[in-house]
Every structure is written in structure tokens, then in C-alpha cells.
N, CA, C and O atoms as a DFTB+ gen file, in Angstrom:
620 C
 N C O
     1  1     -24.431     -50.328     -14.912
     2  2     -25.496     -51.372     -14.990
     3  2     -24.868     -52.772     -14.913
     4  3     -25.502     -53.682     -14.379
     5  1     -23.653     -52.974     -15.423
     6  2     -23.016     -54.211     -15.365
     7  2     -22.714     -54.574     -13.946
     8  3     -22.937     -55.714     -13.536
     9  1     -22.206     -53.623     -13.174
    10  2     -21.963     -53.900     -11.710
    11  2     -23.223     -54.258     -10.943
    12  3     -23.228     -55.141     -10.085
    13  1     -24.298     -53.540     -11.279
    14  2     -25.523     -53.916     -10.612
    15  2     -26.074     -55.355     -10.979
    16  3     -26.659     -56.056     -10.154
    17  1     -25.848     -55.714     -12.221
    18  2     -26.271     -57.023     -12.674
    19  2     -25.425     -58.038     -11.922
    20  3     -25.921     -59.037     -11.403
    21  1     -24.167     -57.755     -11.884
    22  2     -23.318     -58.763     -11.171
    23  2     -23.647     -58.876      -9.639
    24  3     -23.698     -59.962      -9.064
    25  1     -23.855     -57.721      -9.052
    26  2     -24.272     -57.799      -7.656
    27  2     -25.636     -58.567      -7.492
    28  3     -25.820     -59.381      -6.587
    29  1     -26.538     -58.255      -8.404
    30  2     -27.849     -58.922      -8.287
    31  2     -27.678     -60.488      -8.565
    32  3     -28.409     -61.281      -7.971
    33  1     -26.798     -60.889      -9.389
    34  2     -26.723     -62.330      -9.634
    35  2     -26.001     -62.989      -8.458
    36  3     -26.229     -64.172      -8.208
    37  1     -25.120     -62.260      -7.707
    38  2     -24.549     -62.764      -6.521
    39  2     -25.687     -62.965      -5.435
    40  3     -25.665     -63.934      -4.675
    41  1     -26.582     -62.098      -5.402
    42  2     -27.672     -62.184      -4.413
    43  2     -28.839     -63.154      -4.883
    44  3     -29.816     -63.394      -4.173
    45  1     -28.657     -63.647      -6.053
    46  2     -29.592     -64.626      -6.633
    47  2     -30.813     -63.976      -7.269
    48  3     -31.828     -64.655      -7.423
    49  1     -30.775     -62.742      -7.636
    50  2     -31.853     -62.094      -8.322
    51  2     -31.586     -61.990      -9.774
    52  3     -30.534     -61.543     -10.230
    53  1     -32.548     -62.407     -10.459
    54  2     -32.420     -62.426     -11.946
    55  2     -32.861     -61.006     -12.472
    56  3     -34.024     -60.613     -12.380
    57  1     -31.891     -60.304     -13.005
    58  2     -32.093     -58.912     -13.407
    59  2     -33.134     -58.824     -14.557
    60  3     -34.000     -57.949     -14.556
    61  1     -33.029     -59.718     -15.498
    62  2     -33.942     -59.713     -16.622
    63  2     -35.411     -59.889     -16.106
    64  3     -36.340     -59.158     -16.452
    65  1     -35.508     -60.892     -15.281
    66  2     -36.891     -61.184     -14.750
    67  2     -37.447     -59.874     -14.032
    68  3     -38.594     -59.464     -14.215
    69  1     -36.562     -59.287     -13.237
    70  2     -36.980     -58.153     -12.447
    71  2     -37.312     -56.954     -13.431
    72  3     -38.286     -56.242     -13.187
    73  1     -36.532     -56.730     -14.511
    74  2     -36.845     -55.698     -15.404
    75  2     -38.114     -56.029     -16.204
    76  3     -38.872     -55.116     -16.530
    77  1     -38.357     -57.243     -16.516
    78  2     -39.592     -57.611     -17.218
    79  2     -40.827     -57.378     -16.346
    80  3     -41.883     -56.991     -16.848
    81  1     -40.693     -57.609     -15.065
    82  2     -41.735     -57.391     -14.196
    83  2     -42.027     -55.931     -13.973
    84  3     -43.198     -55.586     -13.810
    85  1     -41.049     -55.045     -13.954
    86  2     -41.218     -53.646     -13.940
    87  2     -41.849     -53.138     -15.200
    88  3     -42.717     -52.266     -15.169
    89  1     -41.410     -53.688     -16.320
    90  2     -42.016     -53.237     -17.622
    91  2     -43.413     -53.620     -17.699
    92  3     -44.220     -52.824     -18.179
    93  1     -43.799     -54.819     -17.252
    94  2     -45.180     -55.250     -17.285
    95  2     -46.120     -54.377     -16.340
    96  3     -47.283     -54.088     -16.619
    97  1     -45.497     -54.027     -15.266
    98  2     -46.324     -53.214     -14.301
    99  2     -46.174     -51.690     -14.458
   100  3     -46.761     -50.921     -13.697
   101  1     -45.396     -51.271     -15.436
   102  2     -45.181     -49.884     -15.655
   103  2     -46.518     -49.162     -16.070
   104  3     -46.823     -48.067     -15.598
   105  1     -47.269     -49.816     -16.951
   106  2     -48.523     -49.254     -17.428
   107  2     -49.560     -49.259     -16.199
   108  3     -50.386     -48.351     -16.106
   109  1     -49.506     -50.200     -15.348
   110  2     -50.434     -50.172     -14.288
   111  2     -50.104     -49.105     -13.279
   112  3     -51.011     -48.482     -12.728
   113  1     -48.740     -48.856     -12.998
   114  2     -48.322     -47.850     -12.124
   115  2     -48.558     -46.455     -12.732
   116  3     -48.804     -45.494     -12.003
   117  1     -48.482     -46.351     -14.050
   118  2     -48.819     -45.115     -14.723
   119  2     -50.261     -44.844     -14.586
   120  3     -50.634     -43.701     -14.322
   121  1     -51.158     -45.875     -14.758
   122  2     -52.549     -45.555     -14.594
   123  2     -52.978     -45.184     -13.191
   124  3     -53.817     -44.302     -13.009
   125  1     -52.402     -45.858     -12.182
   126  2     -52.566     -45.497     -10.763
   127  2     -52.106     -44.042     -10.539
   128  3     -52.829     -43.270      -9.910
   129  1     -50.984     -43.674     -11.014
   130  2     -50.510     -42.237     -10.846
   131  2     -51.520     -41.266     -11.481
   132  3     -51.885     -40.245     -10.898
   133  1     -51.963     -41.632     -12.726
   134  2     -52.847     -40.684     -13.409
   135  2     -54.181     -40.549     -12.696
   136  3     -54.678     -39.441     -12.491
   137  1     -54.749     -41.666     -12.325
   138  2     -56.107     -41.521     -11.580
   139  2     -55.955     -40.907     -10.234
   140  3     -56.867     -40.249      -9.735
   141  1     -54.789     -41.117      -9.623
   142  2     -54.491     -40.422      -8.284
   143  2     -54.485     -38.967      -8.554
   144  3     -55.136     -38.236      -7.807
   145  1     -53.829     -38.481      -9.526
   146  2     -53.744     -37.075      -9.904
   147  2     -55.164     -36.526     -10.184
   148  3     -55.527     -35.470      -9.666
   149  1     -55.942     -37.221     -10.980
   150  2     -57.330     -36.826     -11.270
   151  2     -58.148     -36.746      -9.916
   152  3     -58.866     -35.773      -9.688
   153  1     -58.024     -37.748      -9.066
   154  2     -58.707     -37.691      -7.848
   155  2     -58.387     -36.549      -6.977
   156  3     -59.264     -35.923      -6.382
   157  1     -56.983     -36.247      -6.892
   158  2     -56.574     -35.119      -6.128
   159  2     -57.064     -33.863      -6.708
   160  3     -57.448     -32.976      -5.945
   161  1     -57.092     -33.692      -8.014
   162  2     -57.567     -32.524      -8.692
   163  2     -59.067     -32.269      -8.223
   164  3     -59.407     -31.178      -7.766
   165  1     -59.961     -33.363      -8.368
   166  2     -61.318     -33.112      -8.071
   167  2     -61.499     -32.912      -6.546
   168  3     -62.444     -32.241      -6.130
   169  1     -60.641     -33.464      -5.740
   170  2     -60.678     -33.172      -4.324
   171  2     -60.406     -31.733      -4.013
   172  3     -61.019     -31.118      -3.140
   173  1     -59.453     -31.214      -4.769
   174  2     -59.116     -29.739      -4.606
   175  2     -60.231     -28.887      -5.114
   176  3     -60.532     -27.859      -4.506
   177  1     -60.887     -29.271      -6.239
   178  2     -62.069     -28.534      -6.833
   179  2     -63.178     -28.507      -5.754
   180  3     -63.761     -27.463      -5.462
   181  1     -63.444     -29.699      -5.174
   182  2     -64.536     -29.805      -4.189
   183  2     -64.168     -28.984      -2.914
   184  3     -65.015     -28.331      -2.306
   185  1     -62.913     -29.050      -2.560
   186  2     -62.583     -28.213      -1.458
   187  2     -62.734     -26.743      -1.730
   188  3     -63.189     -26.003      -0.858
   189  1     -62.367     -26.290      -2.917
   190  2     -62.536     -24.909      -3.374
   191  2     -63.982     -24.542      -3.348
   192  3     -64.326     -23.456      -2.882
   193  1     -64.855     -25.406      -3.830
   194  2     -66.387     -25.158      -3.876
   195  2     -66.893     -24.940      -2.476
   196  3     -67.680     -24.038      -2.188
   197  1     -66.354     -25.897      -1.535
   198  2     -66.860     -25.745      -0.174
   199  2     -66.396     -24.485       0.515
   200  3     -67.171     -23.771       1.151
   201  1     -64.990     -24.211       0.357
   202  2     -64.570     -22.927       0.918
   203  2     -65.266     -21.676       0.257
   204  3     -65.504     -20.661       0.911
   205  1     -65.562     -21.800      -1.005
   206  2     -66.226     -20.701      -1.625
   207  2     -67.557     -20.482      -1.038
   208  3     -67.962     -19.330      -0.883
   209  1     -68.276     -21.506      -0.697
   210  2     -69.605     -21.385      -0.046
   211  2     -69.507     -20.786       1.320
   212  3     -70.385     -20.056       1.778
   213  1     -68.347     -21.134       1.998
   214  2     -68.119     -20.603       3.397
   215  2     -67.660     -19.199       3.434
   216  3     -68.205     -18.344       4.132
   217  1     -66.582     -18.969       2.620
   218  2     -65.774     -17.696       2.729
   219  2     -65.882     -16.705       1.536
   220  3     -65.566     -15.519       1.629
   221  1     -66.327     -17.261       0.470
   222  2     -66.383     -16.392      -0.755
   223  2     -65.396     -16.844      -1.860
   224  3     -64.497     -17.643      -1.602
   225  1     -65.567     -16.354      -3.017
   226  2     -64.796     -16.798      -4.169
   227  2     -63.351     -16.244      -4.179
   228  3     -62.548     -16.758      -4.958
   229  1     -62.987     -15.293      -3.418
   230  2     -61.640     -14.821      -3.320
   231  2     -60.825     -15.461      -2.344
   232  3     -59.678     -15.824      -2.607
   233  1     -61.401     -15.630      -1.138
   234  2     -60.729     -16.149       0.004
   235  2     -60.454     -17.721      -0.139
   236  3     -59.426     -18.204       0.335
   237  1     -61.277     -18.402      -0.719
   238  2     -61.174     -19.920      -0.838
   239  2     -59.912     -20.322      -1.647
   240  3     -59.160     -21.168      -1.163
   241  1     -59.656     -19.797      -2.778
   242  2     -58.428     -20.156      -3.426
   243  2     -57.174     -19.684      -2.725
   244  3     -56.126     -20.326      -2.787
   245  1     -57.306     -18.481      -2.016
   246  2     -56.122     -18.040      -1.230
   247  2     -55.826     -18.991      -0.009
   248  3     -54.674     -19.151       0.395
   249  1     -56.851     -19.581       0.531
   250  2     -56.690     -20.402       1.634
   251  2     -56.017     -21.719       1.186
   252  3     -55.134     -22.241       1.867
   253  1     -56.457     -22.239       0.028
   254  2     -55.896     -23.523      -0.551
   255  2     -54.524     -23.305      -0.960
   256  3     -53.671     -24.174      -0.781
   257  1     -54.246     -22.105      -1.539
   258  2     -52.839     -21.863      -1.909
   259  2     -51.991     -21.605      -0.788
   260  3     -50.833     -22.019      -0.842
   261  1     -52.408     -20.956       0.268
   262  2     -51.604     -20.821       1.495
   263  2     -51.312     -22.112       2.118
   264  3     -50.188     -22.355       2.556
   265  1     -52.332     -22.996       2.181
   266  2     -52.038     -24.360       2.746
   267  2     -51.029     -25.066       1.954
   268  3     -50.136     -25.705       2.510
   269  1     -51.136     -24.975       0.590
   270  2     -50.124     -25.689      -0.185
   271  2     -48.740     -25.062      -0.028
   272  3     -47.775     -25.827      -0.052
   273  1     -48.560     -23.883       0.116
   274  2     -47.304     -23.211       0.334
   275  2     -46.731     -23.606       1.740
   276  3     -45.539     -23.875       1.893
   277  1     -47.591     -23.625       2.689
   278  2     -47.101     -23.998       4.074
   279  2     -46.675     -25.461       4.085
   280  3     -45.652     -25.824       4.665
   281  1     -47.483     -26.294       3.431
   282  2     -46.966     -27.781       3.339
   283  2     -45.666     -27.897       2.532
   284  3     -44.791     -28.679       2.905
   285  1     -45.518     -27.139       1.438
   286  2     -44.263     -27.278       0.691
   287  2     -43.129     -26.714       1.557
   288  3     -42.033     -27.274       1.517
   289  1     -43.320     -25.664       2.320
   290  2     -42.224     -25.147       3.189
   291  2     -41.911     -26.091       4.265
   292  3     -40.740     -26.230       4.620
   293  1     -42.858     -26.749       4.811
   294  2     -42.526     -27.721       5.859
   295  2     -41.777     -28.847       5.322
   296  3     -40.839     -29.332       5.955
   297  1     -42.161     -29.310       4.130
   298  2     -41.341     -30.351       3.437
   299  2     -39.957     -29.997       3.201
   300  3     -39.018     -30.739       3.494
   301  1     -39.828     -28.726       2.607
   302  2     -38.436     -28.192       2.389
   303  2     -37.659     -28.120       3.625
   304  3     -36.490     -28.505       3.599
   305  1     -38.198     -27.651       4.758
   306  2     -37.480     -27.481       5.986
   307  2     -37.012     -28.884       6.529
   308  3     -35.898     -29.037       7.028
   309  1     -37.955     -29.921       6.397
   310  2     -37.561     -31.278       6.779
   311  2     -36.382     -31.757       5.917
   312  3     -35.469     -32.409       6.425
   313  1     -36.399     -31.454       4.683
   314  2     -35.302     -31.912       3.721
   315  2     -33.958     -31.213       4.094
   316  3     -32.909     -31.857       4.086
   317  1     -33.997     -29.909       4.415
   318  2     -32.862     -29.105       4.759
   319  2     -32.222     -29.644       6.178
   320  3     -31.014     -29.702       6.408
   321  1     -33.224     -30.010       7.041
   322  2     -32.802     -30.419       8.392
   323  2     -32.118     -31.784       8.252
   324  3     -31.050     -31.980       8.831
   325  1     -32.674     -32.699       7.531
   326  2     -32.052     -34.096       7.400
   327  2     -30.760     -33.967       6.568
   328  3     -29.821     -34.724       6.815
   329  1     -30.674     -33.067       5.620
   330  2     -29.473     -32.919       4.850
   331  2     -28.392     -32.339       5.753
   332  3     -27.254     -32.801       5.663
   333  1     -28.653     -31.389       6.593
   334  2     -27.650     -30.809       7.508
   335  2     -27.193     -31.782       8.528
   336  3     -26.023     -31.762       8.910
   337  1     -28.098     -32.678       9.012
   338  2     -27.746     -33.686       9.972
   339  2     -26.799     -34.710       9.225
   340  3     -25.777     -35.104       9.786
   341  1     -27.112     -35.101       8.071
   342  2     -26.229     -36.025       7.323
   343  2     -24.845     -35.357       7.066
   344  3     -23.804     -35.997       7.214
   345  1     -24.862     -34.085       6.688
   346  2     -23.565     -33.434       6.511
   347  2     -22.727     -33.339       7.780
   348  3     -21.503     -33.473       7.767
   349  1     -23.440     -33.103       8.868
   350  2     -22.652     -33.005      10.150
   351  2     -22.141     -34.356      10.562
   352  3     -21.020     -34.480      11.055
   353  1     -22.937     -35.350      10.369
   354  2     -22.458     -36.719      10.709
   355  2     -21.202     -37.139       9.815
   356  3     -20.216     -37.713      10.278
   357  1     -21.355     -36.801       8.548
   358  2     -20.245     -37.080       7.624
   359  2     -19.051     -36.302       8.022
   360  3     -17.956     -36.865       8.007
   361  1     -19.158     -35.012       8.391
   362  2     -17.972     -34.262       8.841
   363  2     -17.361     -34.869      10.144
   364  3     -16.143     -34.930      10.312
   365  1     -18.214     -35.285      10.998
   366  2     -17.710     -36.002      12.212
   367  2     -16.903     -37.179      12.012
   368  3     -15.845     -37.372      12.611
   369  1     -17.478     -38.075      11.048
   370  2     -16.720     -39.271      10.577
   371  2     -15.388     -38.865      10.015
   372  3     -14.344     -39.409      10.374
   373  1     -15.443     -37.898       9.128
   374  2     -14.235     -37.477       8.412
   375  2     -13.151     -36.885       9.465
   376  3     -11.954     -37.158       9.383
   377  1     -13.650     -36.129      10.363
   378  2     -12.740     -35.604      11.383
   379  2     -12.198     -36.710      12.265
   380  3     -11.017     -36.678      12.611
   381  1     -13.017     -37.700      12.649
   382  2     -12.492     -38.805      13.394
   383  2     -11.446     -39.659      12.652
   384  3     -10.445     -40.096      13.220
   385  1     -11.714     -39.863      11.419
   386  2     -10.693     -40.534      10.538
   387  2      -9.495     -39.799      10.444
   388  3      -8.422     -40.400      10.503
   389  1      -9.544     -38.468      10.293
   390  2      -8.361     -37.644      10.224
   391  2      -7.572     -37.599      11.452
   392  3      -6.343     -37.577      11.383
   393  1      -8.197     -37.582      12.593
   394  2      -7.539     -37.664      13.891
   395  2      -6.847     -38.939      14.037
   396  3      -5.692     -38.983      14.458
   397  1      -7.518     -39.997      13.699
   398  2      -6.922     -41.351      13.801
   399  2      -5.638     -41.426      12.944
   400  3      -4.595     -41.921      13.371
   401  1      -5.772     -40.935      11.783
   402  2      -4.635     -40.909      10.742
   403  2      -3.437     -40.113      11.273
   404  3      -2.277     -40.474      11.072
   405  1      -3.791     -38.946      12.002
   406  2      -2.813     -38.058      12.486
   407  2      -2.056     -38.710      13.642
   408  3      -0.831     -38.636      13.745
   409  1      -2.869     -39.373      14.534
   410  2      -2.216     -40.033      15.694
   411  2      -1.427     -41.244      15.263
   412  3      -0.388     -41.511      15.868
   413  1      -1.856     -42.024      14.227
   414  2      -1.091     -43.123      13.781
   415  2       0.170     -42.569      13.083
   416  3       1.240     -43.143      13.282
   417  1       0.113     -41.556      12.327
   418  2       1.280     -41.027      11.706
   419  2       2.298     -40.564      12.686
   420  3       3.488     -40.843      12.541
   421  1       1.817     -39.815      13.750
   422  2       2.737     -39.314      14.813
   423  2       3.386     -40.558      15.523
   424  3       4.584     -40.578      15.806
   425  1       2.580     -41.528      15.778
   426  2       3.129     -42.734      16.517
   427  2       4.245     -43.411      15.659
   428  3       5.311     -43.798      16.137
   429  1       3.911     -43.511      14.409
   430  2       4.846     -44.190      13.512
   431  2       6.184     -43.338      13.304
   432  3       7.271     -43.890      13.129
   433  1       6.033     -42.052      13.334
   434  2       7.150     -41.194      13.259
   435  2       8.043     -41.269      14.502
   436  3       9.272     -41.318      14.445
   437  1       7.300     -41.276      15.658
   438  2       8.083     -41.235      16.907
   439  2       8.584     -42.553      17.253
   440  3       9.548     -42.588      18.018
   441  1       8.108     -43.619      16.831
   442  2       8.554     -45.024      17.097
   443  2      10.053     -45.224      16.963
   444  3      10.668     -45.735      17.899
   445  1      10.653     -44.864      15.895
   446  2      12.089     -45.150      15.802
   447  2      12.899     -44.370      16.793
   448  3      13.896     -44.877      17.308
   449  1      12.476     -43.070      17.097
   450  2      13.168     -42.259      18.101
   451  2      13.009     -42.908      19.534
   452  3      13.970     -42.964      20.300
   453  1      11.869     -43.353      19.839
   454  2      11.625     -43.917      21.143
   455  2      12.332     -45.233      21.271
   456  3      12.827     -45.556      22.351
   457  1      12.401     -46.029      20.184
   458  2      13.074     -47.323      20.320
   459  2      14.600     -47.306      20.590
   460  3      15.203     -48.305      20.980
   461  1      15.185     -46.105      20.357
   462  2      16.634     -45.935      20.562
   463  2      16.953     -45.938      22.015
   464  3      18.076     -46.299      22.366
   465  1      16.055     -45.563      22.905
   466  2      16.198     -45.507      24.281
   467  2      16.134     -46.988      24.910
   468  3      15.223     -47.779      24.668
   469  1      17.232     -47.251      25.751
   470  2      17.260     -48.580      26.385
   471  2      16.148     -48.711      27.393
   472  3      15.532     -49.773      27.483
   473  1      15.874     -47.693      28.140
   474  2      14.842     -47.799      29.192
   475  2      13.498     -48.105      28.524
   476  3      12.765     -48.950      29.040
   477  1      13.150     -47.497      27.458
   478  2      11.889     -47.719      26.761
   479  2      11.828     -49.130      26.260
   480  3      10.805     -49.808      26.360
   481  1      12.959     -49.569      25.710
   482  2      13.010     -50.885      25.146
   483  2      12.878     -52.010      26.184
   484  3      12.257     -53.043      25.935
   485  1      13.493     -51.768      27.369
   486  2      13.474     -52.863      28.419
   487  2      12.228     -52.755      29.312
   488  3      11.724     -53.773      29.786
   489  1      11.731     -51.544      29.543
   490  2      10.592     -51.376      30.436
   491  2       9.362     -51.002      29.716
   492  3       8.307     -51.595      29.945
   493  1       9.450     -49.993      28.809
   494  2       8.223     -49.463      28.234
   495  2       7.448     -50.365      27.372
   496  3       6.218     -50.344      27.376
   497  1       8.197     -51.225      26.568
   498  2       7.445     -52.232      25.743
   499  2       6.678     -53.181      26.564
   500  3       5.488     -53.378      26.319
   501  1       7.318     -53.809      27.571
   502  2       6.421     -54.833      28.319
   503  2       5.314     -54.142      29.047
   504  3       4.201     -54.665      29.090
   505  1       5.567     -52.962      29.638
   506  2       4.460     -52.230      30.303
   507  2       3.424     -51.873      29.365
   508  3       2.239     -52.032      29.657
   509  1       3.824     -51.361      28.166
   510  2       2.767     -50.951      27.187
   511  2       2.051     -52.228      26.597
   512  3       0.892     -52.089      26.204
   513  1       2.606     -53.354      26.517
   514  2       1.993     -54.560      26.037
   515  2       0.954     -54.968      27.132
   516  3      -0.209     -55.250      26.844
   517  1       1.448     -54.982      28.409
   518  2       0.514     -55.336      29.547
   519  2      -0.685     -54.365      29.571
   520  3      -1.817     -54.811      29.754
   521  1      -0.465     -53.067      29.395
   522  2      -1.666     -52.150      29.428
   523  2      -2.551     -52.330      28.279
   524  3      -3.768     -52.240      28.439
   525  1      -2.027     -52.583      27.103
   526  2      -2.828     -52.910      25.956
   527  2      -3.644     -54.182      26.109
   528  3      -4.801     -54.237      25.693
   529  1      -3.066     -55.162      26.682
   530  2      -3.778     -56.454      26.955
   531  2      -4.849     -56.207      27.967
   532  3      -5.969     -56.689      27.798
   533  1      -4.561     -55.489      28.997
   534  2      -5.616     -55.202      30.107
   535  2      -6.699     -54.392      29.460
   536  3      -7.878     -54.648      29.702
   537  1      -6.340     -53.405      28.629
   538  2      -7.393     -52.632      27.991
   539  2      -8.336     -53.471      27.198
   540  3      -9.553     -53.393      27.365
   541  1      -7.754     -54.308      26.295
   542  2      -8.620     -55.186      25.510
   543  2      -9.371     -56.224      26.320
   544  3     -10.518     -56.522      25.985
   545  1      -8.828     -56.751      27.296
   546  2      -9.517     -57.680      28.232
   547  2     -10.629     -56.891      28.924
   548  3     -11.725     -57.423      29.099
   549  1     -10.407     -55.756      29.284
   550  2     -11.500     -54.988      29.991
   551  2     -12.559     -54.592      29.083
   552  3     -13.709     -54.531      29.518
   553  1     -12.293     -54.301      27.805
   554  2     -13.372     -54.013      26.806
   555  2     -14.240     -55.248      26.528
   556  3     -15.443     -55.135      26.291
   557  1     -13.598     -56.444      26.563
   558  2     -14.291     -57.602      26.255
   559  2     -15.144     -57.993      27.430
   560  3     -16.240     -58.517      27.236
   561  1     -14.697     -57.766      28.617
   562  2     -15.428     -58.160      29.839
   563  2     -16.306     -57.105      30.329
   564  3     -16.860     -57.300      31.411
   565  1     -16.533     -55.938      29.653
   566  2     -17.362     -54.849      30.073
   567  2     -18.847     -55.293      30.098
   568  3     -19.185     -56.439      30.395
   569  1     -19.686     -54.327      29.773
   570  2     -21.057     -54.494      29.807
   571  2     -21.597     -55.536      28.767
   572  3     -22.556     -56.246      29.069
   573  1     -21.017     -55.628      27.600
   574  2     -21.405     -56.582      26.630
   575  2     -21.079     -57.989      27.119
   576  3     -21.880     -58.910      26.961
   577  1     -19.889     -58.150      27.720
   578  2     -19.514     -59.474      28.096
   579  2     -20.330     -59.992      29.326
   580  3     -20.483     -61.207      29.455
   581  1     -20.828     -59.174      30.177
   582  2     -21.582     -59.624      31.308
   583  2     -23.036     -60.093      30.752
   584  3     -23.646     -60.960      31.378
   585  1     -23.537     -59.578      29.695
   586  2     -24.818     -59.972      29.255
   587  2     -24.830     -61.335      28.582
   588  3     -25.872     -61.981      28.471
   589  1     -23.663     -61.759      28.138
   590  2     -23.539     -63.001      27.385
   591  2     -23.880     -64.188      28.238
   592  3     -24.453     -65.153      27.733
   593  1     -23.555     -64.159      29.512
   594  2     -23.711     -65.318      30.429
   595  2     -25.026     -65.502      30.900
   596  3     -25.290     -66.593      31.405
   597  1     -26.027     -64.511      30.818
   598  2     -27.356     -64.630      31.385
   599  2     -28.332     -64.980      30.361
   600  3     -29.523     -65.002      30.672
   601  1     -27.924     -65.283      29.058
   602  2     -28.968     -65.749      28.058
   603  2     -29.583     -64.685      27.309
   604  3     -30.445     -64.978      26.481
   605  1     -29.220     -63.386      27.510
   606  2     -29.855     -62.272      26.785
   607  2     -29.031     -62.046      25.525
   608  3     -27.844     -62.360      25.438
   609  1     -29.740     -61.484      24.563
   610  2     -29.092     -61.034      23.275
   611  2     -28.097     -59.994      23.536
   612  3     -28.446     -59.012      24.192
   613  1     -26.803     -60.102      23.065
   614  2     -25.792     -59.086      23.316
   615  2     -26.144     -57.778      22.663
   616  3     -25.666     -56.754      23.151
   617  1     -26.915     -57.704      21.631
   618  2     -27.172     -56.431      20.925
   619  2     -28.632     -56.135      21.348
   620  3     -29.200     -55.123      20.939
């Protein structure tokens, strides 16, 4: 809570004022929720009466129950799908970070061995620097860089 209060103060939000507002409106939100539940209950009772007139007293509650179960299964499937997508994206980010760490570790391990060679020191370093500079210049002058000159938003 202390960290949230600190972050809120940095953003210019008064936590006490915000909590007071939530406390004042809590009764109103509770009343809205209560009357929404009452309205939903009577809507279901009316739907049951209508279905009972159409299909009979046994089939009507079964249809309402089946519809509720189908809706709940659809919501559950959506939750599972979004959760699996989030887990897959997290795993991809983690794998990318691990690959980057592995390549960096390998490069740092191999650097002293490579630097012992006179050929690498005299030719490889300047060529590598020129290639790195060309790569970074190419990245800056690519599709994003061309859009900057014609007045369009780069993003």
C-alpha cells in the first residue's frame, strides 16, 4: 500500500481523496449491484414463465439451465484461450532473453581467445566495426527513416 501511495503521489493523485470517493460511492455501487441482481432474477422468472407457456413446465427450466451452462462454458473457453496465449508469449519472451544471454556469454567467453590472433586484431576489428556501423545506419535509414521526411507520423 505504501508503494501505491508513493506512486500515486508522483502522478499527482491524492490517495486519501480517491479512497474517500470510493467509500462514498460504495453504497451506491452496492445498491446498483443489488437492484441489477433483482432485475436479472425477475427477467429469468419472466423468461421461465414464457418458455413454460411455449414448451411446458419441464422443458423451460432445462432450456434456461442449458443456455446458462453454454454461456459459462464459452466464457471459460475464452479465459483458457487468453491464458494460453499469454503463457505462450511469456515463454517466447523468456526464450528470446535466454538466447540473447547465451549468445552474449559465448561472445564474451570467446573474445579473449579471438583477440590473441594478430589477424583478427588488425583486420577483424576494423571490418567488424564497419559492418556494425553499416548495420545500424541501415536500420535507421530503413522504412521508418524514409517516412520521417514526408511529414507522416513514424508510428
